[in-house]
C-alpha positions, 0 to 999 in steps of 0.5 A: 356366544349365541345361546338363548334361554327361554327365548328371552335371555341371549348369553353374551359372554362369561364374566365369572365362575365359582363353585356354584356355576357360571355367570354370564353377561346376558341381554334380556330381550323382553326388557331390552337391558343387560343382566347378569345370568347365573347358571347353577351347576348341580353337584350330583351326590349320586353318580350318574354312571353308577348303574346300581342306582335305580333311575327312579331314585336318581330322577327323584333326587334331581326333582327334589333338588330342583324343587328346592332351588325353585323355592329358594329362587322364589324367596330370593326374588322377593328380597329388596334391600339397597345392599342386596343384589336384586334377583330379577327372574329365575327358571330352568333352561332347555336341559332343565338346569336352573338359572337366575338373573340379577342386576348387572354390576359394571366395574364392581370390586370385591369389598376387600379390593375396594376397602383397602383404598378407603379411609378407616371411617369409610371402611367402617361404613362398608362393614356396617352396610354388610351387617345391615344387609345380613340383618335384613336377610335374617329377618327374612329367614335367610342365612348367607352360608358363603360369605367371602369377598367374591360375594360382597361387591362394591359399586360407588362405595355401596355394598351389594351381597350376592349368592346367598342361601343357595348352597344347600338347595343346590346340593353344594358344599361351600369349599374351595380355596376362595372360601376356607379363609372365611369359614368359621371353625364350627363349619370346618368341623361339620354339623351333627347328622341332620344338622347344618353347621351354618348359622348367623355366627358363621356368617358374622365370622366371615364378616370379621375376617373380611373386615380385618383383611380390608383394614389391616391388609392381610387375613387374620390367620396365616392359613386356613384349610381343612387340615388346620386344627380348629382349636388353633383358630379359637385360641388365636388373637390376631394383632391389629396395631402392628399393621394398622396403628389407627386401631386399638391394640389387641 
């Protein structure tokens, strides 16, 4: 792979992908170090092939979204916390597609993978680190909106949150097989017109699901999908003592 972005970032190889884009290992030729570079894929709400859509409207739509992304990148690049991955740089490639660079986390595991081999006190430490990172984000006016194991990585028993706050600006919906299991019922239902269903509470719901999965060894609900009645989740009281005797009975 020989793609070069902004005459600075040499793409080496893809190392991950998701609903928002592809992550590459890249060489920052200016700094002389490897970074993680994420190219954000924009999901067009207006189909390009729809000839009934005026080009001027399509161009305005793209400009507005990319402006929102640039503003998000600027905010995220200013976040500094030991449990939040550092956004180093951001910009747009030759095709005007947005990208940003982050610290490269070699040998990182998801919080669920890493937590399952730890003792209960160590697992609780990881949970506290997640909450500390979220507290800082909320203080800075940022919701995560897409908390799931793939976005909560562990290196040397230290949490690193990533991919926060970008879904709305990119015009993405946080759907998909890897996300539904951690999505709060009110988010599944969707918000009122003009209102986002996401909140601090929906972030904390995802933390609770990950904590349960890490400690007990399975998710608290057998299956979560758009077809599952949300009342079933609200009425549920997942058991813990049957699988994790060290925890108080539910």
